[in-house]
N, C-alpha and C positions, 0 to 999 in steps of 0.2 A: 186165370185167364192168360192166354199166350199173347205176347206182344205182337203187333202187326208186322208182317213181313215187308221188307223194303220194296218188293215188287208190287205189293198192294198199294203202298203209299205212293209209289211213283205214278200210279194211274191218276191220283188226285192232285199231283203236284201242279200240273198246268192249271187246273181249276182254282187251286188255292192262290197261285201266283196272280191270276187274273183278278181274283177277288181282293187281294191285299196289295196290289201293285201301287195303288194310289195312296196308301197310308204313309204318314210322315215317319212312323216308327218302324224299326226293324222287327221282324217277327221270325222266331225260330222255334221249332218243335224238336224235342229230343226225348229219348227214352230214359229209363231209370239209370242206365250206366252212362248217360250223357251223350250218346251217339245222335248226331243231328239227322233227322228224317225229313225236315223241311226248313228252308230259309227263303224269305222273300227277297226281292231285288234290292230293297232299301238296306236290309241287313248285309247283302253282298257288297253294296257300295260302301257301307260303313267299314266293313272288314277289308275291303280292297280285293275281293275274290268273287269269282262267279258263283252264284248260289249252288249250281249243280256240282261244283267241285268241293263244296263244303259237306255234301252228304256223306254219311258214314264216318265223318271226322268227329272227334270229341269236342263238344262245346266246352268242357272243362279244360281242354288243352289250350283254348284261347285265353283262359283266365290267367292272370299273373300268378306265378308259382307260389309266392308267399301268401296269396289269398285263397288258394284252391281248397285247403282244408276247411276254412270257414264257410265257403260256398257249399261244399259237400254236406256240412253239418246242417245248413239251412234246408237243403233238398230233403234230407232224411227226416227232418222235423215237420215237413209239410203234410197235412192231411188232405183227404179228398175234398175238392172244391175250395180249398183254402188258397189265399193269395199272400205273397210277401214281396215287399219292395226293398231293394238294397242296391248299394253302389259297389261297382267292381271295376277293375282295370282289365281291359282286353288288349292283347297284342296282335298286331297285324302281321302278315307275312314279311312286310318290309321292316319290321322291328319297331314301328311307331306304337306308342302307348296311348290308349283311349280310356277316358273315364266315362262310364255309362251307368245309367240307372236301369235296373231289371225289374219288371213287374212279372212275377213268377206265379204260375197257376198250375196245379196238378189235376189232371183229368184222370181220376182213379180207374174209371171204367175202361179207358183205353191204355192205362199205364203210361200216359204221355205227359210231358211237361211242356206247357205253353209259356213262352217268354216274350214279352214286348221289351225291346231294347231301344233306349233313347240316348243319343250322344250328348254328353255334358262337357266334353273336353273344352270347347271354346268358352262356355260360360264359367267353367271351373277355373280355366286359365285367367279369364278376366277377373274373377273374384280373387284368385291368388295374387295377381298383380296389384289389384287395389289394396289387398291386405299388406303386400310388401311395401307399396308406396306409403301407406299409412304408417307402417313400422319404420321405414326409412326417414320419413318426415319427423316422426317422434324422436328418433335417435339423433337426427341432425340438429333438432332443437336442443336436445339434451347435451350434445357435444359442443354446441356453439361457443360456450364460455369455459370449457374444461381444458385445463393445461396440466392437471395432475394425472399421471398414468394410472394411479390406483382408482381415481374417480372414473376414468375412462373404463377400466375393467369392470367396476361395479355396475355401471349403467349398461354396458354392452352385453355382458354375459346374461343378465336378467332379461333384457329386451330380446336378445337373439334366441335364447332358449324358449321363451314364450312364443315367439313368432314361428319358429321352426318346429316346435313341439318336441324338443329333444330332452333327454334326461340329464345330461352333463354338458357343461361348456366351460372352456377356460382359454386364456390367452397366454402365450409364451413369447419371450423376447430372446433374440439371438445376439450374443456379444461376439463380434468378429475377432476380437483380440484374444479372448480366452476360449472361444469356440463353444462356450456354454449356452444351452438353451434353458432359460430360467422361467418357470411358470409364475404368472403374476397373481397375487391374491387381491380380492377374493375371487373364487371360481363358483360356478353354478353347479350344485349337486356334488361338489367335492369339498371336504373340510379343509381349513387352513393347515391342520396338522398333517393331512395326507398329501397336500399339494407338493411339498418338497420331493416326494417320491418320483414325481414326473420330471425332475431335473435331469438333463442328459447332455452329452456332448454330441454335436451335430455329426461328427465323423463316426460315432458309434450308433447312430440311429438311422437305419436304412430307409424307413418311411419318410423322415424329414429330409434326408440327404437327396432322395429322388425328387422331392418337391423343389429343393434348391437348384438341383441340376436342370430340371425341366422348366422351372418357373411356373408350373401349373399345379392346381389342386390335386389331391390324391384321395380316393375313396376306397375303403375296405369294408365290404359287407359280410365278410367271413373272417373276422379278426382272429379267431382261434387258430385258423390254418394259414394266416398270412405270414410268409417267411420274413417279411421286413419289419414285423412288429415284435416287441419284447413280450414273450409269452408270460413271464412272471407278472408284468404290469397288466396284461390283458385279463389274467385271472383275478389279480388284486382289485381292479376297478370294474370287473364284470363287463368288459367291452365286447358287445356283439358286432357292432358296426361303428366305423370311425370315418369322419370326413374332416380333412385338414386343408385350409386355404392359407396361402402365404400373405403376410402383411408387407406390401411392396410400395416403396416410394422411389420414383425414378427407376434406377436399376438396382437399388439396394433392397434386400429382404431384411426387414426389421425383426420379424418374428412370425408367429402363426396363430390362426384362430382354429380351435379344435372343438368339434361337437361329437358327442358320443350317445349311442343308444344301447341299452342293455338287452331289450327284448323286441319282439315284433319285426316288422319289415325293415330292410336296410335303407340306405340313402339312394337317391336317384339324381339324374343329371339336373332335374328341375330344382333340387336343393342347393346346387352349387352357386347358381346365379345370385340369389339374395345374400348368400354367405360372402360371395366375392364383393358385392356392393358394400356390405358391412365392413369387410376387411379393408376395403379401400378407404372408407371413412375413418376407421380406427387408425390405419397407417398414417393418414394425414394428421389426425389429432396427436398421435404419439410422436410424429416427427415435429409437430408444432410444440409439443411439450418438451421434446429434446432441445429445440431451438430456444424456447423460453428459458429452460434450465441453463443452457449454455450462455444465453444473454445475461441471465441473473448471475451466473458465475463470473462472466466477464465484467459485469457491472460491479460485483463485489470485489473482484481483483482490481478493477480500475479505481474503486473507492479506497481500497487498501493502499494501492500505489500512490494515489493522490494524497492520502494521509501521511504515507512515508515521505513523499516529496515535500509536503507541507512541513512536516517535522524537520526534514533535512534543511529546507530553506530557512526555517526559523532558527535552526541551530547554528547557521553560518554567522560568524561574528561580523562579517562585512554586510553592507547594505545591498539588497537585491531589488531591482526595479524590473517589473515585467509589463511591457506596453503592448496593447492590442493594435495590430496593424490596421484592422478594418475600421475601428472606432477612433484610433488615435488617443485613446485614454490609457492611463496607468491602471492596469488590472490588478496588480498585486505588489505590495511592498512588505518585506519580511519584518520581523520584530525588531531586528537591529536597525533597520531603516526607519521604522516608526519612532524609535528612540532618538535617532540622529536628527530627524526633521521635526520632531515634536508634534506629530499628528497621529490620530487613531487610524486603524485599517480602513474604516469607512471614509474618513476624510482624505485618505490618500488616493481613492479612486476618483479621479477627475481628469480632464484633458491634460495631456502631458505638457502642452505649451504653458499652462497656468503656473507651472513650477518656476518659470523665470521670475515672475513677480512675487510668487509666494515665498520663495527661498532666496530672493535677491541674488540669482546666479550670475557670477561675474568671472572674467579672466583674472589671473593672479595680479595683473596690473590695474584692476579695478573696472575695466570696461565691461558693460553689460553684454551677456551672451545673446546672440541672435537665435531664433528658433532653429534655423538650419545647423547651428553649431552645437545644439544639444546632443549628448552622446546617443540617446535612444533614437533621435531623429536621423542621425548619421547611420545607425544600425538598420533602421527601417528603410533607408535608401540603399541598403546592401553593403555597407561599409563595415569592416571589422575595426572596432575602436580599441586603442591600447593606451592606457595610462594618461588619459586626458585629465589634467588637473584643473579643478574648478573651485572657486571661492563661494561659500554660501553661508547664510545665517538662518538656522532653524527657528521655527515658531517659538517665541519666548526666550530665545537664546540671547546672552549678553555679549557674545563675541563671535567672530567669524570662525568658520571651520574650513579646512582645505581637504577636498576629497580627490582621490585618483580613480577615475572611472574607466572601466574596460567593458566591452560587450560585443555582441554579434547578433545578426538576424537568425531567426528560427524559420526554416523553410518547410513547406508541405511537400508531399510526394511529387507534385507537379512542378516544384521549384518556386512556387509563389511564397512570398514572405508573409507569415502569419503573426509572428511575435518579434519583439526585440527584448533581449535579456541583458541587463546592465548590472554589473557588480561594481560597487563603489566602496572604496576603503578610506576611512578617516586617517589622513596622513599628517594631521596638524602637529601631533607630538613628534612625528618623524622629522617633519620640516624644522621644528623647533630644535630637535636634537642635532640636525644637520647644521642649523645656524650656530648652535652652541659649540659644535665641534669646530666649525670654521673660526669662530671667535676664540675658542680655546687654543687652536693652533697659532693664531695671530698673537694672542696674549702670551702663550708659552714661549713663543719665539722671542717676543719682546722681553719677557721676564728673565729668560735665560741669557739673552744677548746683553742686557744692561749690566748685570754683575760681572760678566766675563769681560766686557769692555773696561769696566772700572778696575777689575783685577789686572788686566793687561797694562792699563795706564800707570797704576801705582807700582807694579812690578818693574816696569821700564824705568820709572823714576828712581827707584832704589838701585837698579842696575847701573844707570848713568852715574849716580853718586859714587858707586864702587869703582867704575871704570875710570873716573877722573883721578882717582887716587887722592892722596893727602888725607887730611883729617875728615872723618865722616860726620856729617851733620846728624848727630845722634837723635835729637828731638824730632827732626823732620823724618828720619827713617822710621822711628817708632810710630809716628802718626800715620805714615804710609802703610806700615805693616798692620796696624790696628784696623785701618780701612779694608785692607785685604781680608783680614779675618772676618769682618762683618759681612763682606760680600760672599765669602766661603760659607758662612752660616746661612746666608740668604739662599744660596744654591742648595745647601743641605736641606733647608726647609721645603723648597720647591720639590726637590727629589723625593724627600720623605712623603710629602702629600701624594705625589704620583704613585709611589710604591704602595702606600696604604689604600689609595683608591682602587688600585688594581687588585689588591688582596680582598677588599670588600666586595668588589664586583664579581670575583670568581669564587667567593666563599671560602677563601684560604686564610682569612684573618681570624685568629683564635686568641682567647684571653688566658693570661697566666694568673689565676685567681689565688689570693692569699689574704690573710688578715691585714688590714691596712687602716691606719689612723687618718681620717680625712682632714682633721684640723691641722695636723703636722704637714700634710701634703699641701694644703692651701697656703700655709705660712711660707713654705719653701718657694712655691710659685710666686707669691707676692714679693718675697725678698729679691728674687731675680729681677723682677720688673723695677723694684725701687732703685736698684743700682744701675738700671739701664737708662741711657740718655733719652730713649723714646718716651719715658714716663716722667720726665723732669717737671713738666707743667701739670701733672696730675697728682691728686691725693688718693692713695690706695688704702681703703679701710677694710678690716675683717671683723664682722660681728658674729661671734660663735659661742656655743656653750663653754663653760669653764672646765670642761672635762673632755677626754678623748672621745671621738665618735668613730668606733671601729666597725668595719664591715668586711665581707669577703669580696674584694675587688682586685682588678688588675691595676696596681699603683701607677705603672708607667703610662698606661692608656688614659687613666683619669688625669694624670699630670698633663697629658697632651690635650685633653678636653678643656680643662680650665685655663691652660696657657693660651689656647686659641680664643676662648671667650674673652679673657682679659685683654689680650692683644687687640681683638676687634673693638672692645670698648675704648681703648686708648686711640686706636687708629681712626675711629669715627667720632672722636671728641677732639678735634684739632685745636680747639680754643682752651683745652685743659678742663679742669673740674674734678669732681670726686668720682672715684670708681668704688662703689659700695658692694662688698661681697658679704652675703649673710648665709649662715648655716642654721637650719631648723631640724633638730633631731626628733623624729616621731617613733612610734612603737615598732613599726615594721620597715620603715624606710626613712631616708633623710633627703631634705631639699636644700639645694644650694642655688642662690640667686645672685646674678651679676647685673648691677644697674649702673648705667652711665648717664651723663648729662649732655650727650652729643647731639648730632643732627637729627637723629631719629629716622624712622622708616615709614613710608606711607602704607596705608592698609592694603592697597591692591598688590603690593609687592611681598607682603608677609607670607602668603601661601607658597611662594616660589623660593623662599629664603634658604631652605635646606636642600634644594636641588643642586646637583653637581654642576659646576662651572657658572653658577649664577652669582653675579656681583652687583651690589647696590652702589649707587653713586656716593662717593665720599664728599665731594663738593658739587656745586651746581653744574659744573661744566666738565668734570673729569671723574674717572673711576679710581678707587683706591688700588694700590698694587696688589698682586696676587693672582692665583689661578681660579678663584671661586670654588675651591674644594674644601676650605677649612670648616665651614658650618655643616657641609654634607658629611664630612668625616666625624664631626662632633655628634651629629644626630645618629649615625650608624654605630659608633662606639657606645653611646649611652643605650641604644636599643639592644646591643649584644649583652650588656649588663642587666637586661631586663627592665630598664628604666625608660624615661621619656624626657624630652626637652621641649619647652614651649617658649614663645616670645610674645611680648607686648611692646608696642611702640607707637609714637606719634611724632610726626615731623616737628623738629624744633624742641622736643621735650625729652629726648633721650630714649633709651631702650632698656627693657628688662628681660633677661634670659633666665629661665628657671630649669634646673636639672633635678629630676627626681630619681633616686637610686634605691633599690631594695638593699637591705642590710646583708643579704646573701645573694651571690650571683646566681644567674640561671643555672640549674643543675647540669644541663647538657653542655655547658661551656666551662664548667669548673675544672681546674687541674688539667687542662689540655696540654699534652706533651708537645704539640706542634706550635705552641704559642711563640711569637717572636716579638721582641721589643720594638718600639718605633725607632726609626733612624734618628741619630743625634741631631739636634737642631741648635 
């Protein structure tokens, strides 16, 4: 059967139009090759073309290119009188795309195809938007608490791939420092092992570079022939079509969302919108993740610096007070400060003004400090405090402490004072050393001036006797010269003590160690005192083994030690009495004790007895002569021998000094070539 001629069909067009003008659907009739022989007014309005102008045009030409083959297969499969309904996209002359449903019937007798066409574009768009909104809402809920980029990736690629119906999906991030674009794992449809193959440099990837330059998405529906795509990767991942949307926050491109199809139709403009919405949410989440990561890093750094500062503050030997300007409370006291004031860290955190009462803060003259005079109060007022000396007594302390406080305010960026930092140093010993130094200068001046005055007096007396001529009063001259010699010896003793003290302080005093009989040495020392006028009222006894006690010692220095101890025993026993020297030989060491029956020493003075320049009272109202160096030198000389010296005493009951010496001197000191004997006394 021959198909109808167009001339024949034209005759019935008017009739058909009138009959079908009121139908809601478009009606189109075409032959086996798809040429339109009739179209009603509704179909013309749908397509945006006059029906008459559609005649002889191909209905198949209106179908989207990617769908034509499938539509043609449907036509060929139709039998006479059969119907089939399918959806297809039609393109208008203006380029608009319509989604329509076609109810297709083949009239075999006339070899004509009758199609009813209904526009589904609006309903499909509404359905798509509802689907997108549902997907967006689900992803928004999923992203609400996500700060880990890997979690973001895992949720997004799955949701996005399912929503858009794509076969592959992955996110990549751009590092502006290295210019690397790094794919994030996991991806959808791409294994973790293959994902690194997608790593690239932005400058080497034309597809991504164009997106960065334009700030807009890029679509490639013919990937195999796209000059901006890497052909090797297109083949490796079987990319037929690719759509990439930038992840943008502000003006920064953080990375890209990439969706891939391997088969079927390509991407359309309608696919871009949901992908952009997703990309916007992902960019926000990734940016938040970056901020959270940076905050975590900053927090970690701040904690590390706080720990370092804490360790630094606690390692400072001086006391550190930190006072909060807002609360007026002490916020921090370091470990040295806690030891000084006798409080725990928690007990230190209290109003700063409480410390006046708590530590009995006073001026050096004993006056109570006012609140405004506190060093931290002065710093909070904007003052820089330097070396403010304060008297305090820590919790449970038996004596006062002198501190020297310095500090300054800590200001915020706007200039307001936020903290006061005070560093306080315990200067009690320093002030005591200063006092001792002043006293030493006074005593040394007196001790040196007295024998010099005496020397001058006796020397002038002998000179006058010689100048008068005649017979010299021999007895008087001898007496004067003997007194001169005693004063010279006194000066030599003072000078020797000063020289020895200097050597001890600088570490230059060394021992000349050799075998030495301690019993013979003690007998020699005691014999010197027995013929001395200073010991005429004293009884000197030596109780010792009946055999030599030999050890490796510096004989001259031990002579100096025991001479000093026995001289002190005589000096502090002004009423006379027995000076008892006892020797006790043990297996590895020997003990020598010197006991007197003198005035004794109170218990509170015993700890200071071996300090340099310290002197105890010889009588109730005056001090014994000397510089206060003798017992200090004794202590140090015994220590250099590897031994120790102790003292026991009670007021009115005398004193007992005990020297313990090893039979062999300390190896590091033995045989020193630099050893020097004490100055003659």
